[in-house]
N, C-alpha and C positions, 0 to 999 in steps of 0.2 A: 167145755174146757176153760174158756175165758172166765165164766162165772165162778168156777171152782178155784181158779187162780186168784181171783179178786178176793174170794172168801179166805183163802190161805193168807194172803197178804194183810187183810184186816185182822185176822187172828194173830198174827205175828207182830202187827204194829203196836208201838208203845203208847201208853196213855199218858197224856199231857195236860195237867190241870191249868186251865187258862184263867179261871176266876173261881173264888170260893168266898161265901159270906155265912157267917154262923147263925144270923137271924133273918129268916124269911118266912112270910105269913102267907098262908093259902086261904082262899075265900071261895065258897060256893056261889056262883054268879047265875042269875036267871038267864034263860036262853034269849038269844037275840031275836027280837020281833021284826026287824027290818034290816036294810042294808047299811043303816047307821053305824058309826063306830061305838065302841063300849065307853061307858061313863063309870067312873069310880064312885061318883056320888049315889049311884043306884045300889051300891052294896053297902052292907053295914061293916065299915072298915074298922070299927072298934071291937068287932066279934069275929075273930078268924077261927077257922076249924082245925088248922094245923100249924104248928110252928117247928122249923127245923133248920138244917143247913142245906144250902144250894151250892152246887158245883157245876161248872162248865168244863167239860173234858173233851179233849181232841184226841181221836184215835183213828190215824189214817186219814181217809177223806171224809169221816163221819165226826160230827160233833154232838155230844150227848149232854143234856141238861138233867141232872139228877137231883131229886129232893130226898134227903136221908135223914134219919133221926140223929139228934145230937150226941147222944150217949152211946147207942148200940150201933149206928150206922146202917140200920135197916132201910132198905129202899121203900120209899113212899109212892114215888110216881117218877116217870122220866119222859122226856121229849127229845126228838132227833131232828137235827139239822143236816139235810142232804142236799147235794147239788141237783138241780132240776125239779125239786118238790117245793111245796108251799112252805114259807117261813113259819115255824111254829110259835113265834112270839109276835104278839101285836100290842102296841101301846094304847092306852086309853087317851082320850082327847081332853081330859080336864085335870090331869095330873101327871108329873113326870116320875113318880115313884111306884106306879102301879101298872101292871101288864096282864094280858090274857094269855095263858100258856096253853097250847094243844098237846095234851099228853096222849100216849098211845101204849098199848099192852096187848101181847099175844095171849088170848085165852082160848083153850081147847083148839088151837090151830087156826083161829080166826083173829084178825088184826082189828082191835077195837080202839076208839079214840074218844076223848072228852075234852071240854074246855074248863079250865079253872082259873081263878084270879090269884095273882101273886102280888105281894108288896114288900118294899124294903123300908127300913127305918130312916135311912140317910139318902139324899140325892146323889151324893158321890157314888154310893154302892150301886145305885140304879144306872148311872153313867157307865161305870166299869163293867157292868153286866152287858150292856149294849155294845160297848167297844170290844169285849172278848168275842161276841158273836161276829162282829164286823171283821175282826182280824182273821178269823177262820175262813170267812168268805173270800177275802183277799187272797189267802193261801190257795184256796181251790181255783180261783181264777188264774193266778200265776202258774199254777201247776198245769192246767189245762192249756194255756198259751204255750208253755214250754214243750208240751207233748205234741201240739200241732206243729210247731217249728221243727221239731225232730222229725216228725213224719214227712213233712214237706222236703227236708233236706235229703232224707233217705231215698225218696222217690223222685226227686228232681234230677234232671240230667245234668252232670257235672263234667267240666272239660278236664281232661287228663294232661297236665303240662309236664309229666315226668319223661325222661329220655328213654327211648326204647333201646334194645340191645343193639350195639353197632352204631348208634347215632353220637355224633360229636358236635360240640358247640364251639364255633370259631368267633373270636373277638378281634376286631381290627382297631388298633389304637394308633393315632397319629403321633409320631415323634418329632419333637422340636429340634432345631438345629442347635449344635454346641453341646448336646448331651444334657443329662438331668442336672449335672453339677453346676452348669453355667447358666441355668434358667434363672431369670430375674423377673420379678413382678413390675408392672408398669409404674407402680408407686415409687419404687426404689430407683428405677431408671430416670424418672422425672427429678427425683431428688438429687441425684448424682449429676445431671445435666445442670440443674440450677446451681449447684456448688461450683461446677466448672466455670460457668459464666460469671459467678461472683468473683472467683480468683482472677479470671482475665480482666475484668474491670478494675480490681484493685491494682494489678500490675501496671495497667495503663495509667492509673491516676499516680502511681508512684514514679513513673518516668517523666511526667510533665513537671518542669521547674516552675515553682511558684515563689515570686518575691515576697519576702515578709514585710509587712508595713513598718514605717519608721517608728522609733520609740516615742513615746509620749513625752511632752516638755516637763522639765524638772519642776517641782513645786516651789513656790515662792517662799522665802524666809520669813519668819514671824515679824521681822522689822520692816521689810518691804511690803509685806502684804497689807492692803488697805483694810482698815477697820470697817469691813462691810458684813452685813449679816448674810447668811447663806441664802441661795436662791429659794424663792417660795416661802421665806420666813420673814415676816415684818417686824422691825425692831420694837420692842416693848419698852414703854417708858412708865415708870411709876408715877402715881399722881403727886407724890410729894416732891420728886425732882422736878416736875413740869411747873409746879407752884413755885419753887425756889428760883428757877430760871426766869419765869415772869416777874417775880418780885425784884431781882437784881436787875433786870433791864429797866424797870420803872424808876429805880433809884438813880440809875446812870443818866436817864433822860432828864431827871429833875435837876441833877448836878450840872449837866451840860447846859441847861436852860438858865441857871443861876449865874454861871460863868459868863454866858454871853450878855446877860443883863448887866453884870458889874462892868464889863468891858465897854459896853455902850455908854454906861454912866460915866466912867472915866474919860472917855473920848469927849463927852459933852462938857464935863467940868473943867477940862484942860484950858488955860488962858490963851487967848488969840494973840500970837506973836507974829508980827508981820516979818521980822528979821530971823525967824527961826530957820528958814529954808536957806538964807544966805549964810548963816553961820555954819550950817551943816555942810554948804558947799565949800567954805574955807577949810 
């Protein structure tokens, strides 16, 4: 029954083209002589046996690699990528554009397989070919994980939290004093208390009498004010004015010296009069 169900699902599954390239080359490769990997330099890569289109198609849990004719679309060969089976694609060790493909075909009720070499013209095409196969394998792994989780959920014991008939749920809530309308947060209560303290301190400060300081003295009139420079500013004297003051003081000193000399000379030249004092006394 399960196999029939799986076959029906695969038949109803939609085909999704994951990758397609118009130029793919097929080579007839010699059989592997040892467990070593395949090498493309052992093939004659310049002489391929077939050229056509390669498609990677996803159909349900199966991935099909099809080699078709360019013009007619006739099937040349195909390979299958299935979960739990060997991977049908193997890369060579000396190039990134060539692969070995394990193709299979049902002939007279017997499943037969063969190994052929395939190559791409560009490296980007070879990379996209591998990425498409990798995406399908990721899809299979995720689907398998989801099925395991679903199976575990269905068979695991789950606790039923639903209320049975006649059961009630009672909630006890504590009510604060003053009702819901008078409830205030601590933040606003602290703000209000701080505001009330500030108002009280302002009222106390207003009740205390404070004597005002005496008025400052009246400024001096321009006549009485001494001609002094402001504090911190030294008087500046221009070099010309200082030179004139020094010159005038020198002239005054010279005139004073000449006057003293003439006075001494007059006193010295005056005649000696013995009766001068007596006449002055009369």
